[in-house]
C-alpha positions in Angstrom: 0.0 0.1 0.0 1.3 3.2 -0.7 1.7 5.8 2.1 2.2 9.2 1.0 3.3 11.5 3.8 3.4 15.3 4.0 5.9 16.9 6.8 3.9 20.1 8.0 4.9 22.2 10.9 1.5 23.4 12.8 3.7 26.0 14.5 5.3 27.3 11.7 5.0 31.5 11.9 5.1 31.8 8.2 2.1 32.4 6.6 3.4 31.2 2.8 4.5 27.9 4.9 1.1 27.9 6.0 -0.9 28.3 2.7 1.6 25.7 0.9 0.9 23.0 3.4 -2.9 23.6 3.2 -2.7 23.9 -1.1 -0.8 20.0 -0.9 -2.8 18.8 2.0 -6.3 20.3 0.3 -5.3 18.7 -2.9 -4.5 15.6 -1.5 -8.2 15.7 0.3 -10.0 17.0 -2.7 -8.6 13.9 -5.3 -9.1 11.3 -2.1 -5.7 10.4 -2.0 -4.7 8.6 1.4 -1.7 10.2 2.8 -0.7 10.8 6.6 0.4 14.0 7.7 3.2 14.4 10.4 3.9 17.5 12.7 7.0 18.0 12.7 7.0 20.8 14.9 5.5 17.7 17.6 7.5 15.0 16.8 11.4 16.2 16.9 12.0 12.3 16.0 10.4 12.6 12.9 11.7 16.5 12.1 14.9 14.6 12.0 14.0 11.8 10.0 12.6 14.1 7.2 15.4 16.1 7.0 17.9 12.7 6.7 16.2 11.6 3.8 15.9 15.0 1.8 18.2 14.2 -0.7 21.4 16.4 -0.4 20.6 18.8 -3.9 17.0 19.6 -2.3 18.6 20.8 0.7 18.9 24.6 1.1 22.6 25.8 0.8 22.0 27.6 4.5 19.5 26.5 7.3 16.8 23.6 7.3 14.1 22.5 4.7 11.0 23.9 5.3 7.6 22.3 4.9 5.9 21.2 3.3 8.0 18.1 2.4 6.2 15.2 0.5 7.5 11.4 0.4 5.7 8.6 -0.9 6.7 5.7 1.9 10.6 6.3 2.3 10.7 7.8 -1.1 11.5 11.5 -1.4 9.1 13.1 -4.0 9.9 16.8 -3.6 9.0 19.9 -1.8 6.2 22.3 -2.5 7.8 23.9 -5.4 8.1 20.6 -6.9 4.5 19.7 -6.0 3.4 23.1 -7.5 5.3 22.6 -10.6 3.6 18.2 -11.1 0.3 20.1 -10.8 1.2 22.9 -13.4 2.6 20.4 -15.4 -1.1 18.0 -14.6 1.8 15.0 -13.9 1.2 15.2 -10.0 0.0 11.5 -9.6 3.2 10.5 -11.4 5.1 13.1 -8.7 3.6 11.5 -5.9 4.1 7.5 -7.2 0.2 7.1 -7.2 -2.4 5.9 -9.8 -4.7 8.4 -10.8 -8.5 8.4 -10.5 -11.1 9.2 -12.9 -13.0 12.5 -11.5 -15.2 14.9 -12.8 -14.7 18.0 -10.7 -18.1 20.3 -10.5 -19.1 23.5 -8.6 -15.6 22.4 -6.5 -16.6 18.8 -5.7 -15.4 15.7 -6.6 -17.7 13.0 -8.0 -16.6 9.0 -7.8 -18.6 6.1 -9.0 -17.3 3.0 -8.8 -19.5 0.3 -10.8 -19.5 -3.8 -9.6 -20.6 -6.3 -11.5 -19.7 -9.7 -12.3 -17.3 -10.7 -14.9 -14.8 -13.4 -15.8 -11.8 -11.9 -13.7 -12.9 -12.0 -9.7 -12.9 -9.3 -7.7 -13.7 -7.0 -11.0 -13.9 -3.2 -10.4 -14.8 -0.7 -13.2 -14.2 2.9 -12.6 -16.4 5.2 -14.3 -16.0 8.8 -15.1 -19.4 10.3 -14.3 -20.7 13.5 -16.3 -23.0 15.7 -14.6 -24.4 19.1 -16.2 -24.9 21.5 -13.6 -26.9 24.6 -14.1 
């Protein structure tokens, strides 16, 4: 099972960091991507783990890397800038290392429809994109 971990700091004094954290978490929630939020302000051990697992070329020249930092289990995905760039390029699912799910966004809500039916393959589930017309 894929475990997306988003390292955040609940006590960050930076408005920019808070907005970036909210953007990442909001995207994952809106797209129903399971993830674990790890608060590095409360868990020293997790903060140190995060620092150690960010590749050297992604670390700032001075200071420590700022949240949000994103991992797929123990594999580093990137920071907010990498996440934002993947959204702009429509490659966020591959950036996270997860499979995309068909969805239709209507009035800021994501609708999902799973159709279960009998087929020669056991436990076959077909994912169907639903088209909705909203006035």
